[in-house]
Residue, then its C-alpha position, 0 to 999 in steps of 0.5 A: x496487490x490490494x491487500x496483503x495479510x500481516x503474516x505475509x508482510x512480516x515474512x518479507x525482507x525490508x527491501x521487499x517491503x520498500x518495493x511493495x510500498x512504492x508499488x502500492x503508493x503508485x496504485x493509490x496515486x493512479x486510483x486518486x487520479x482516476x477519481x479526480x478526472x472522472x469523479x468515479x472510481x473504477x472499483x469502488x472501495x479499492x483505495x481503502x484496502x490500499x491505504x490500510x496495507x500501506x499503513x501496515x507496511x509502514x508500521x512494520x518497517x518502523x518496528x524493525x527500525x528500518x529507514x523508510 
């Protein structure tokens, strides 16, 4: 669930977006933990798309006026 397109994000409900957001934050946390413990990422370049998708979801939730 690394990268979700903007069109797909906009088609989701607020509750689905919040659920997806929490899953992505857990993935990012796990990736950061792995980098901190080993010094190397399992898949290079994995964290950047996750962060961009999190930012997209936050932006769309703010546009809709949903509480994050």
